[in-house]
Residue, then its C-alpha position, 0 to 999 in steps of 0.5 A: x150027777x155033778x153038783x151045780x156051780x152054785x154057792x148057797x149063802x148060809x145067812x142063818x140065824x143060828x148054827x143049827x139052821x146053817x148046818x141043816x141048810x147045808x145038809x139039804x142043799x149039798x147034794x145039788x150044789x158045789x159050794x156053801x158060803x159062810x158070811x161075816x155075821x155067821x162067822x163072827x157069831x160062831x167062829x171057826x166051828x161054823x166051818x166044820x158044822x156046814x162042811x159036815x161029812x159031805x166035804x162040800x166046798x166052803x166059801x168063806x166070805x169075810x171081805x177082808x180089807x185092812x193094811x197088808x200085814x193085818x190081812x196076811x195075819x187074818x188070812x193065815x188064821x182062817x187058812x187052817x180051816x181049809x176054805x176053798x175060797x176066801x174074799x178080800x176087797x180089791x179096793x184094799x190095793x195090790x199089796x194087801x191082795x198079794x199078802x192074802x195070796x201069799x198067806x194062804x197058798x191052798x185057798x183061792x183068794x177072791x177079790x170083791x170088785x164092786x158090791x152088788x148093793x151099790x148104785x151109781x149114786x153110791x159109787x159117786x158118793x164114795x169117790x169110786x169113778x163109775x159107771x159100775x162096769x168100769x170100776x169093776x174092770x179096773x179093780x179086777x185087773x188090779x186084783x189079778x195082777x196082784x195074784x187073785x185067782x178069783x173075782x166077785x162081781x155082779x152079773x151085769x159086769x161079769x162079761x166085761x170083766x171076763x173080757x178083761x181078765x181072760x178065761x183062767x180067773x174064776x168069776x163069782x157072781x152074787x146078785x143072782x135071782x131066779x125069775x120072779x124072785x124078790x130083788x131085796x137089797x141087791x141093786x144089780x141082779x140077773x137070773x142064774x141062766x143069764x149070769x152063766x151065759x155072761x161068763x160067771x163060774x160060780x153063782x151066789x144064791x141065798x134067800x131064793x133057796x134058804x127062804x124056801x119051804x124046802x131049801x133042798x128042793x129049791x136048790x135042786x130045781x135051780x140046779x136042774x134048770x141050769x143043766x137044762x139051759x146048758x144042754x139047750x145052749 
């Protein structure tokens, strides 16, 4: 059975827990995501630990944002770990994005458009012209023109971004919550079915899976619901 297009966010308190979660969910999902906190705590070892023997895709979510030369060096440093996806901030500008793309030709560089935690008031406070959909579309076009092969945007913006960049760019959507799950610190959310219907290719899901009593069963249930939805659709 083909794994579901889900990246499970392994926001674990320690390396052992992250590896256990990865082992439990990998029969059901295509990807596991290592975030900044886990990577900074354990370094490169975390990638091998969560990849295990399964060979699951690893999404390294570092959201690099610095001058082009620094981002190029950082990207080269992690490219040897062979992550399938690495994130940079689209707001870093075209030269920075291009530097990351050139530094890791075997890794898909995903540009983060507008963080799903940001509200319209937050966008205004940081000087980013809103609404969020317009800001995401502008940043998406900039990033793709600079060579980004993937984009990260909320489920609310994914349809507009897809219309802007076409079918060949991978769209990754955080802020995905199964019906009835707590929103927590996300401001713009959707169900997995809605996100895929809107044009997403890869859904980032964390606590609804890793916070469950049985993360493997939770991942299997969401994967099964997506397959049912796809067959009905």
